[in-house]
C-alpha positions in Angstrom: 7.5 -20.8 9.8 5.0 -18.1 10.8 3.1 -16.4 8.0 4.5 -13.0 9.0 8.1 -14.4 8.7 7.5 -15.1 5.0 6.0 -11.6 4.4 8.4 -9.4 6.4 11.5 -9.8 4.1 9.4 -9.0 1.0 7.8 -6.1 2.9 11.2 -4.7 3.9 12.6 -5.0 0.4 9.6 -3.5 -1.4 9.2 -0.6 1.0 12.9 0.3 0.9 12.7 0.2 -2.9 9.6 2.4 -2.8 11.3 4.9 -0.6 14.2 5.2 -3.0 11.7 6.0 -5.8 9.8 8.6 -3.6 13.1 10.3 -2.8 13.4 11.1 -6.5 10.0 12.8 -6.9 10.8 16.5 -7.8 8.7 19.0 -5.7 8.6 21.4 -8.7 6.7 18.8 -10.7 4.0 17.8 -8.1 1.3 19.4 -10.2 2.3 17.8 -13.5 0.3 14.9 -15.0 0.8 13.0 -18.2 -2.9 13.1 -19.2 -6.0 14.9 -18.2 -7.5 11.7 -16.7 -4.3 10.9 -14.7 -3.4 11.8 -11.2 -0.8 14.6 -10.8 2.7 13.5 -9.9 2.1 14.7 -6.3 -1.2 12.9 -6.0 0.3 9.6 -7.3 3.3 10.0 -5.0 0.9 10.7 -2.0 -1.1 7.6 -2.9 2.0 5.4 -3.1 3.2 6.9 0.3 -0.2 6.1 1.9 -0.5 2.4 0.7 1.3 1.0 3.8 -1.6 2.4 5.9 -3.7 -0.4 4.5 -1.5 -3.1 6.0 -2.2 -1.8 9.5 -5.9 -1.3 8.6 -6.1 -4.9 7.4 -4.5 -6.3 10.5 -6.3 -4.2 13.1 -9.9 -4.5 12.1 -12.1 -7.1 10.5 -13.2 -4.7 7.7 -12.8 -1.2 6.4 -15.7 0.8 5.1 -14.5 3.4 2.6 -17.9 5.1 2.8 -17.1 6.1 6.4 -13.4 6.5 5.8 -11.0 8.7 7.8 -8.2 11.1 7.2 -5.6 8.4 7.7 -7.0 6.3 4.8 -5.9 8.8 2.3 -3.0 11.1 1.9 -3.6 14.4 0.2 -1.1 15.5 -2.4 2.0 16.5 -0.4 3.3 20.0 -0.3 6.9 19.0 -0.1 9.1 15.9 -0.6 10.1 16.2 3.0 6.4 15.9 4.1 5.9 13.0 1.6 8.8 11.0 3.0 7.9 11.8 6.6 4.3 10.5 6.1 5.6 7.4 4.2 8.2 6.6 6.9 5.5 6.8 9.6 3.1 4.6 7.8 5.8 2.1 6.9 6.9 1.8 10.5 3.3 1.4 11.8 2.5 -1.2 9.2 5.7 -3.1 9.9 5.0 -3.2 13.6 1.4 -4.5 13.0 2.8 -7.1 10.6 5.6 -8.2 13.0 3.0 -8.6 15.8 0.5 -10.6 13.7 -0.3 -14.2 14.6 -1.1 -16.8 12.1 -4.7 -16.8 13.4 -4.9 -13.1 12.6 -3.4 -13.6 9.2 -5.8 -16.3 8.1 -8.9 -14.5 9.5 -11.2 -12.9 6.9 -10.9 -9.2 6.1 -13.4 -7.2 4.0 -13.3 -4.0 2.1 -16.8 -2.4 2.1 -18.6 0.6 0.8 -21.5 0.9 3.1 -23.6 -2.2 2.9 -21.8 -3.3 -0.3 -18.9 -5.7 0.2 -16.2 -5.0 -2.4 -14.2 -8.0 -1.5 -13.5 -10.4 1.4 -10.4 -12.7 1.7 -8.0 -13.9 4.4 -5.9 -11.0 5.7 -2.7 -12.5 4.3 -4.2 -12.5 0.8 -5.4 -8.9 1.3 -1.9 -7.9 2.4 -0.3 -9.5 -0.6 -2.9 -8.3 -3.1 -4.5 -5.1 -1.8 -1.3 -3.8 -0.1 1.9 -5.2 -1.7 0.7 -5.7 -5.3 -1.2 -2.4 -5.2 2.0 -0.7 -4.0 4.1 -2.3 -6.7 1.6 -1.3 -9.4 1.5 2.3 -8.4 5.2 2.5 -7.9 5.6 1.3 -11.5 3.3 4.1 -12.6 5.3 6.5 -10.6 8.6 5.4 -12.3 6.9 6.1 -15.7 6.0 9.6 -14.6 9.6 10.1 -13.4 11.0 8.8 -16.6 8.7 11.2 -18.6 10.2 14.1 -16.5 13.8 12.9 -17.1 14.3 12.0 -13.5 17.0 9.3 -13.1 15.4 6.1 -11.7 16.9 4.1 -8.8 17.5 0.4 -9.1 14.4 -1.6 -8.3 14.9 -5.3 -9.2 18.3 -4.6 -10.7 20.2 -1.7 -12.2 18.5 0.9 -14.3 19.9 2.5 -17.4 20.4 5.6 -15.1 22.5 3.8 -12.5 24.9 1.8 -14.7 
C-alpha cells in the first residue's frame, strides 16, 4: 500500500469533521476571546481553516522558511463565515490533490521548517504531515470546540455523538 493511501482516509475524515465545526462558528462572535492572551474566535477559526495549506507546502518544497513567509501561509481573521468556509474548502482541495499525487519517495524525503538560518525541525514529509498538519489541526479544532461551547453553540459530532446531537 502506498503511504498516501493510508493517509487519505484519515485526511478526508478529519477535514470533513473540521468543516462541520467551522460551519458552526458564529460571525457575530468573531471578535470574542476567552482570555486576553487567547486568539479571538475569528483568528482561531482562520488558523484552523488555513492548516491544510501546510500539507501542500510540505509536499511541494523541501522546506518552508517562516521568516520569508507569504500571504498563503496564514489566513487573517475572516470577515464572514462564508469567506472562512470558501478559504478552507480551497485549501482542503489543494492539499488533497497534493497528497493524492504524492509518491512514496516524496513522502519519505526530509522536510524542514525554518526561521531564516535556524532549523525549527526536520523530519520525513509523512511525519510532518501527521504531526505538523493533522495533529496540529486536531489540536486547534479541539480549542475551537471549547470556544464554541463557551458561547453555547451546539457542537457537531466529531468522533461520536455530542450532548447537543443526541
